[in-house]
C-alpha positions as CSV (number, residue, x, y, z in Angstrom):
1,X,217.3,-18.1,257.9
2,X,220.3,-19.4,259.9
3,X,220.9,-18.1,263.5
4,X,224.2,-16.4,262.6
5,X,222.4,-13.6,260.9
6,X,222.9,-10.5,262.9
7,X,220.0,-8.2,264.0
8,X,219.8,-4.6,265.2
9,X,217.0,-2.2,266.0
10,X,216.7,1.0,264.0
11,X,214.2,3.8,263.8
12,X,212.3,3.8,260.5
13,X,210.1,6.8,259.5
14,X,206.5,6.1,258.3
15,X,204.0,8.5,257.0
16,X,201.3,9.1,259.6
17,X,197.7,9.0,258.3
18,X,196.2,12.5,259.0
19,X,192.6,13.6,259.1
20,X,193.6,16.1,256.4
21,X,194.1,13.2,254.1
22,X,190.3,12.4,254.1
23,X,189.8,15.5,252.0
24,X,193.3,16.2,250.5
25,X,195.5,13.7,248.8
26,X,198.9,13.3,250.5
27,X,201.7,14.8,248.5
28,X,205.4,15.8,248.3
29,X,206.4,18.4,245.8
30,X,210.0,18.4,244.6
31,X,209.3,21.4,242.4
32,X,209.5,24.8,244.1
33,X,206.4,26.9,244.2
34,X,207.2,30.0,242.1
35,X,204.0,32.0,242.8
36,X,203.2,31.2,246.4
37,X,204.9,30.0,249.6
38,X,202.9,26.8,249.4
39,X,203.9,23.8,251.6
40,X,206.2,21.3,250.0
41,X,204.2,18.5,251.6
42,X,201.2,17.7,253.7
43,X,202.7,14.8,255.5
44,X,203.9,14.0,259.0
45,X,206.5,11.3,259.7
46,X,206.5,9.1,262.8
47,X,209.4,6.9,263.8
48,X,208.9,3.3,264.8
49,X,211.6,1.0,266.1
50,X,212.1,-2.0,263.7
51,X,214.3,-5.0,264.0
52,X,216.7,-5.2,261.0
53,X,218.4,-8.4,260.0
54,X,221.7,-8.4,258.2
55,X,221.1,-11.0,255.4
56,X,224.6,-10.7,253.9
57,X,225.6,-14.2,252.9
58,X,222.0,-15.3,252.8
59,X,220.9,-13.5,249.7
60,X,220.2,-16.7,247.7
61,X,217.6,-17.7,250.3
62,X,215.1,-15.2,249.0
63,X,212.9,-15.5,245.9
64,X,210.6,-13.0,244.2
65,X,207.6,-15.5,244.1
66,X,208.0,-16.5,247.8
67,X,209.2,-13.4,249.6
68,X,208.2,-10.5,247.2
69,X,211.8,-9.5,246.7
70,X,215.0,-11.2,245.4
71,X,218.7,-10.3,245.3
72,X,220.3,-10.8,241.9
73,X,223.8,-9.7,240.8
74,X,224.4,-8.9,237.2
75,X,227.1,-6.9,235.4
76,X,225.5,-4.7,232.8
77,X,227.5,-3.6,229.7
78,X,225.8,-0.3,229.4
79,X,225.6,0.9,233.0
80,X,224.6,4.6,233.0
81,X,227.0,7.2,234.5
82,X,224.6,10.1,234.1
83,X,220.8,10.7,233.8
84,X,218.8,8.5,231.5
85,X,217.0,10.8,229.2
86,X,215.2,8.2,227.1
87,X,213.8,4.7,227.5
88,X,215.7,3.9,224.4
89,X,219.0,4.1,226.4
90,X,221.0,0.9,225.9
91,X,220.9,0.2,229.7
92,X,217.1,0.1,229.7
93,X,217.1,-2.3,226.8
94,X,219.7,-4.5,228.6
95,X,217.6,-4.4,231.8
96,X,214.5,-5.6,229.8
97,X,216.5,-8.4,228.2
98,X,218.0,-9.5,231.6
99,X,214.6,-9.5,233.3
100,X,213.0,-11.5,230.4
101,X,215.8,-14.1,230.6
102,X,215.9,-14.2,234.5
103,X,212.2,-14.4,235.2
104,X,210.8,-16.0,232.1
105,X,208.3,-13.3,231.6
106,X,206.4,-13.1,228.3
107,X,207.0,-9.3,228.1
108,X,208.9,-6.6,230.0
109,X,208.2,-2.9,229.8
110,X,210.5,-0.5,231.6
111,X,208.5,2.7,232.1
112,X,210.9,4.8,234.2
113,X,214.6,4.9,234.8
114,X,216.0,7.3,237.4
115,X,219.6,7.4,238.5
116,X,220.1,8.1,242.2
117,X,223.4,9.6,243.4
118,X,223.4,10.2,247.1
119,X,224.7,13.6,248.0
120,X,225.1,14.8,244.4
121,X,223.0,17.8,243.4
122,X,220.7,17.2,240.4
123,X,220.0,13.6,241.2
124,X,217.3,11.8,243.1
125,X,218.3,11.0,246.6
126,X,217.3,8.1,248.8
127,X,213.9,8.1,250.4
128,X,213.9,9.1,254.0
129,X,210.7,7.2,254.9
130,X,209.0,3.8,254.2
131,X,206.6,4.5,251.3
132,X,204.7,3.0,248.4
133,X,205.7,4.4,245.0
134,X,202.4,3.7,243.2
135,X,198.7,3.8,243.8
136,X,196.5,1.0,242.4
137,X,195.2,3.5,239.8
138,X,198.8,4.5,238.8
139,X,199.7,0.8,238.4
140,X,196.8,0.2,236.1
141,X,197.5,3.3,234.1
142,X,201.2,2.2,233.7
143,X,200.0,-1.3,232.7
144,X,197.8,0.2,230.0
145,X,200.8,2.2,228.7
146,X,202.9,-0.9,228.7
147,X,200.2,-2.9,226.8
148,X,199.8,-0.1,224.3
149,X,203.6,0.1,223.8
150,X,203.8,-3.7,223.3
151,X,200.9,-3.6,220.8
152,X,198.7,-5.6,223.2
153,X,196.1,-2.9,224.2
154,X,192.8,-4.7,225.0
155,X,194.5,-8.0,225.9
156,X,193.9,-9.0,229.5
157,X,197.1,-10.3,231.1
158,X,196.7,-13.3,233.5
159,X,199.2,-11.7,235.8
160,X,201.4,-8.7,235.9
161,X,204.1,-7.5,238.3
162,X,205.6,-4.2,238.9
163,X,209.2,-4.5,239.9
164,X,211.4,-1.8,241.4
165,X,215.0,-2.5,240.5
């Protein structure tokens, strides 16, 4: 990356591994406990200073195969303005078609579509800590769902990739 990219240091929250997690799976519940005053989570966040690089103007220097992420701009005809209640939504189908064309995949299966609107009640908000969305087991389960949906259950893919877009 060229030297004119600007950097700054920011505090980023990470989940701290706790001894409790040796016997209890880490969790966050976004659903209120109706019967008890149970804890909403069993996590502790720790802040670490991280150097951030402003890559504006350098977006085309990153590729999914080499860096694990890529910036792509695309104008969708069916951009959702409200919650997506079904994976049959025209936006989801358009995303599948775009990803097929863009990355040359043999198949694309969108398994979730959530709209985030920061500061708007009723919508998912941004994450406030660095995190991983899926466990290995969850990824394999979602792959099995995708293969079944595509009529390929039992077929062993050479490679699969889960993309958060």
